[in-house]
C-alpha positions as a Markdown table, in Angstrom:
| # | Residue | x | y | z |
|---|---|---|---|---|
| 1 | Met | 0.0 | 0.0 | 0.0 |
| 2 | Ile | 2.8 | 2.4 | 1.0 |
| 3 | Ala | 4.7 | 1.5 | -2.2 |
| 4 | Ser | 1.6 | 2.2 | -4.3 |
| 5 | Met | 1.1 | 5.6 | -2.7 |
| 6 | Leu | 4.8 | 6.5 | -3.1 |
| 7 | Leu | 4.7 | 5.4 | -6.8 |
| 8 | Ala | 1.5 | 7.5 | -7.3 |
| 9 | Ser | 3.2 | 10.5 | -5.9 |
| 10 | Leu | 6.2 | 10.1 | -8.1 |
| 11 | Ile | 4.6 | 9.2 | -11.4 |
| 12 | Gly | 1.0 | 10.1 | -11.0 |
| 13 | Pro | -2.2 | 8.0 | -10.3 |
| 14 | Ala | -3.0 | 7.4 | -14.0 |
| 15 | Ala | 0.3 | 5.6 | -14.6 |
| 16 | Val | -0.3 | 3.4 | -11.5 |
| 17 | Ala | -3.8 | 2.5 | -12.8 |
| 18 | Asn | -2.2 | 1.3 | -16.1 |
| 19 | Ala | 0.7 | -0.5 | -14.4 |
| 20 | Ser | 1.0 | -4.2 | -14.9 |
| 21 | Pro | -0.8 | -6.1 | -12.1 |
| 22 | Ser | 1.1 | -8.2 | -9.6 |
| 23 | Arg | 1.3 | -11.9 | -10.5 |
| 24 | His | 0.6 | -12.9 | -6.9 |
| 25 | Val | -2.9 | -13.9 | -7.8 |
| 26 | Cys | -4.0 | -17.0 | -5.8 |
| 27 | Glu | -5.5 | -19.3 | -8.5 |
| 28 | Cys | -8.6 | -21.4 | -7.9 |
| 29 | Ala | -8.5 | -25.0 | -6.7 |
| 30 | Thr | -9.9 | -26.1 | -10.1 |
| 31 | Pro | -8.3 | -25.0 | -13.5 |
| 32 | Ser | -8.2 | -21.2 | -13.9 |
| 33 | Ile | -6.3 | -18.3 | -15.5 |
| 34 | Asp | -6.2 | -15.3 | -13.2 |
| 35 | Arg | -9.0 | -16.9 | -11.3 |
| 36 | Leu | -11.2 | -17.1 | -14.4 |
| 37 | Gln | -12.5 | -20.7 | -14.5 |
| 38 | Gln | -14.9 | -20.5 | -17.4 |
| 39 | Trp | -13.2 | -20.2 | -20.8 |
| 40 | Leu | -15.7 | -21.8 | -23.2 |
| 41 | Ala | -16.1 | -22.7 | -26.9 |
| 42 | Ser | -19.7 | -21.7 | -27.5 |
| 43 | Gly | -20.4 | -24.0 | -30.5 |
| 44 | Glu | -20.7 | -20.9 | -32.8 |
| 45 | Gly | -18.4 | -21.2 | -35.7 |
| 46 | Thr | -16.1 | -24.1 | -36.5 |
| 47 | Thr | -13.6 | -24.3 | -33.6 |
| 48 | Val | -11.3 | -26.9 | -32.0 |
| 49 | Pro | -12.5 | -27.7 | -29.4 |
| 50 | Ala | -16.1 | -27.3 | -30.7 |
| 51 | Thr | -17.7 | -26.8 | -27.3 |
| 52 | Gly | -16.7 | -26.9 | -23.7 |
| 53 | Ser | -13.7 | -25.7 | -21.7 |
| 54 | Leu | -10.6 | -24.4 | -23.5 |
| 55 | Leu | -8.4 | -24.8 | -20.4 |
| 56 | Val | -5.4 | -27.1 | -20.7 |
| 57 | Arg | -2.4 | -27.7 | -18.4 |
| 58 | Glu | 0.6 | -25.6 | -19.4 |
| 59 | Gly | 3.7 | -25.8 | -17.3 |
| 60 | Gly | 2.7 | -25.1 | -13.7 |
| 61 | Gly | -0.6 | -23.5 | -14.6 |
| 62 | Tyr | -3.2 | -23.4 | -17.3 |
| 63 | Ala | -3.7 | -21.9 | -20.8 |
| 64 | Ala | -6.9 | -21.5 | -22.8 |
| 65 | Lys | -6.4 | -22.7 | -26.3 |
| 66 | Val | -8.7 | -22.7 | -29.3 |
| 67 | Ala | -8.5 | -22.7 | -33.1 |
| 68 | Phe | -10.9 | -20.9 | -35.4 |
| 69 | Leu | -11.0 | -22.9 | -38.6 |
| 70 | Lys | -13.1 | -21.2 | -41.3 |
| 71 | Ala | -14.0 | -17.8 | -42.7 |
| 72 | Glu | -17.1 | -17.5 | -40.5 |
| 73 | Trp | -17.9 | -15.9 | -37.1 |
| 74 | His | -16.5 | -17.9 | -34.2 |
| 75 | Val | -17.4 | -17.2 | -30.5 |
| 76 | Val | -15.4 | -17.9 | -27.3 |
| 77 | Val | -16.8 | -16.9 | -23.9 |
| 78 | Val | -15.2 | -16.0 | -20.6 |
| 79 | Trp | -17.7 | -15.6 | -17.7 |
| 80 | Leu | -16.3 | -12.9 | -15.4 |
| 81 | Gly | -18.0 | -14.3 | -12.3 |
| 82 | Asn | -17.3 | -17.9 | -13.2 |
| 83 | Lys | -21.0 | -18.7 | -13.7 |
| 84 | Phe | -23.5 | -17.4 | -16.2 |
| 85 | Glu | -25.8 | -15.8 | -13.6 |
| 86 | Ala | -23.0 | -13.7 | -12.1 |
| 87 | Gln | -22.0 | -10.1 | -13.2 |
| 88 | Ala | -19.3 | -7.6 | -12.2 |
| 89 | Asn | -19.4 | -3.8 | -11.9 |
| 90 | Leu | -16.2 | -2.7 | -13.8 |
| 91 | Ser | -17.1 | 1.0 | -13.9 |
| 92 | Lys | -14.1 | 1.9 | -11.7 |
| 93 | Ser | -11.7 | -0.4 | -13.6 |
| 94 | Ala | -9.1 | 1.1 | -15.9 |
| 95 | Gly | -9.1 | -2.0 | -18.1 |
| 96 | Phe | -7.4 | -5.4 | -18.3 |
| 97 | Trp | -4.0 | -6.9 | -19.0 |
| 98 | Met | -4.1 | -9.9 | -21.4 |
| 99 | Thr | -1.3 | -12.3 | -22.1 |
| 100 | Tyr | -2.1 | -14.1 | -25.4 |
| 101 | Ser | -1.0 | -15.1 | -28.9 |
| 102 | Ala | -3.1 | -14.9 | -32.0 |
| 103 | Thr | -2.3 | -15.6 | -35.6 |
| 104 | Asp | -4.9 | -13.1 | -36.9 |
| 105 | Asp | -6.8 | -10.1 | -35.6 |
| 106 | Leu | -10.0 | -10.7 | -33.7 |
| 107 | Tyr | -12.3 | -8.7 | -31.3 |
| 108 | Val | -13.4 | -8.9 | -27.7 |
| 109 | Gln | -16.9 | -7.8 | -26.8 |
| 110 | Leu | -18.0 | -6.6 | -23.3 |
| 111 | Arg | -21.3 | -8.3 | -22.8 |
| 112 | Pro | -23.7 | -7.0 | -20.1 |
| 113 | Ala | -26.2 | -9.3 | -18.2 |
| 114 | Ser | -29.2 | -7.3 | -19.5 |
| 115 | His | -28.1 | -7.6 | -23.2 |
| 116 | Trp | -26.2 | -10.9 | -23.3 |
| 117 | Ser | -27.4 | -12.4 | -26.6 |
| 118 | Gly | -26.8 | -11.2 | -30.1 |
| 119 | Gly | -23.7 | -9.7 | -31.9 |
| 120 | Asp | -24.6 | -6.1 | -31.4 |
| 121 | Lys | -22.1 | -5.3 | -28.6 |
| 122 | Trp | -19.4 | -2.8 | -27.7 |
| 123 | Leu | -16.1 | -4.3 | -28.8 |
| 124 | Thr | -12.4 | -3.5 | -29.2 |
| 125 | Lys | -9.8 | -5.0 | -31.5 |
| 126 | Val | -7.4 | -7.7 | -30.3 |
| 127 | Pro | -4.5 | -7.5 | -32.7 |
| 128 | Ser | -2.6 | -10.4 | -34.1 |
| 129 | Thr | 0.7 | -11.2 | -32.4 |
| 130 | Gly | 2.0 | -13.3 | -35.3 |
| 131 | Gly | 1.6 | -16.4 | -33.0 |
| 132 | Lys | 4.0 | -14.9 | -30.4 |
| 133 | Ile | 2.9 | -14.6 | -26.7 |
| 134 | Val | 2.6 | -10.9 | -25.8 |
| 135 | Lys | 1.1 | -9.0 | -22.8 |
| 136 | Lys | -1.1 | -6.1 | -23.8 |
| 137 | Phe | -3.3 | -3.6 | -21.9 |
| 138 | Phe | -6.9 | -3.1 | -23.1 |
| 139 | Ser | -8.4 | 0.1 | -21.7 |
| 140 | Phe | -12.0 | 0.5 | -20.6 |
| 141 | Ala | -11.9 | 4.2 | -21.8 |
| 142 | Pro | -15.1 | 4.6 | -23.9 |
| 143 | Asp | -13.2 | 5.9 | -26.9 |
| 144 | Ala | -11.3 | 2.5 | -27.0 |
| 145 | Trp | -14.5 | 0.6 | -27.7 |
| 146 | Thr | -16.6 | 0.7 | -30.9 |
| 147 | Thr | -19.1 | -1.4 | -32.9 |
| 148 | Leu | -19.0 | -3.3 | -36.2 |
| 149 | Pro | -21.7 | -2.5 | -38.8 |
| 150 | Glu | -21.9 | -6.2 | -39.7 |
| 151 | Leu | -22.8 | -7.1 | -36.1 |
| 152 | Gly | -25.0 | -4.1 | -35.3 |
| 153 | Lys | -24.9 | -1.2 | -32.9 |
| 154 | Pro | -26.1 | -1.8 | -29.3 |
| 155 | Asn | -29.0 | 0.2 | -27.9 |
| 156 | Tyr | -27.3 | 0.7 | -24.6 |
| 157 | Ser | -24.2 | 2.7 | -23.6 |
| 158 | Phe | -20.8 | 1.4 | -23.0 |
| 159 | Ala | -20.8 | 2.9 | -19.5 |
| 160 | Ser | -24.0 | 0.9 | -18.6 |
| 161 | Ala | -22.3 | -2.3 | -19.9 |
| 162 | Leu | -19.4 | -1.8 | -17.5 |
| 163 | Thr | -21.8 | -1.7 | -14.5 |
| 164 | Glu | -23.3 | -5.1 | -15.3 |
| 165 | Ala | -20.5 | -7.0 | -17.1 |
| 166 | Arg | -21.3 | -10.7 | -17.4 |
| 167 | Gly | -18.5 | -11.8 | -19.7 |
| 168 | Leu | -15.8 | -11.0 | -22.2 |
| 169 | Val | -16.6 | -12.7 | -25.5 |
| 170 | Phe | -13.9 | -13.2 | -28.2 |
| 171 | Val | -15.2 | -13.1 | -31.8 |
| 172 | Gly | -13.4 | -13.5 | -35.1 |
| 173 | Lys | -14.3 | -14.1 | -38.7 |
| 174 | Thr | -11.1 | -15.6 | -39.9 |
| 175 | Pro | -9.0 | -18.8 | -39.2 |
| 176 | Asn | -7.0 | -18.1 | -36.1 |
| 177 | Lys | -5.0 | -20.0 | -33.5 |
| 178 | Leu | -5.4 | -18.5 | -30.0 |
| 179 | Asp | -3.6 | -19.1 | -26.8 |
| 180 | Phe | -4.6 | -17.2 | -23.7 |
| 181 | Arg | -2.2 | -17.2 | -20.7 |
| 182 | Gly | -3.4 | -14.3 | -18.6 |
| 183 | Leu | -6.4 | -12.0 | -18.2 |
| 184 | Ala | -6.2 | -9.7 | -15.2 |
| 185 | Ile | -8.9 | -7.1 | -14.7 |
| 186 | Asp | -7.9 | -3.9 | -12.9 |
| 187 | Gly | -9.7 | -3.7 | -9.6 |
| 188 | Tyr | -11.6 | -7.0 | -10.0 |
| 189 | Gln | -10.9 | -10.4 | -8.6 |
| 190 | Pro | -13.2 | -13.2 | -9.8 |
| 191 | Pro | -14.7 | -15.5 | -7.1 |
| 192 | Cys | -13.6 | -19.1 | -7.3 |
| 193 | Leu | -16.4 | -21.6 | -7.6 |
């Protein structure tokens, strides 16, 4: 705490909010990545695996791995509260750090509990890493999120979606090989189930 206050006084509070989170996260007793236990292939689009959990043992922890196979929309879901009925208020969060690799660009949607279904969601681009593992910060600043005409425009604000976030949903329309190693949300710790 004292170190955080000293750091804030030296470099400013905005820089601290965007600093990389500590890796002292206590993982759940069952497979998880940054305490997120539900990484799911939805069955939408041709993926491997087609449905179910993406979590696989990787070294001393877990990774979430999936391949998008065709030129069609693919959908992968991460439930923020580790069950469908849960939601999180992320309105005070600066964003999230994600450690991942992707062979092509894709998007991540922020899906609120009240507007879960359908493609018309606020989203931000997740750039290709050329298959290399990278760590990148994704801001929750409203100007960092947009819509795609092909998927439709939501009839609710991005700010309201942050207050009732049920999940992050990864969508892509091209073949892609994805490997997620970390997803740490500023100011939010998922409950283990």
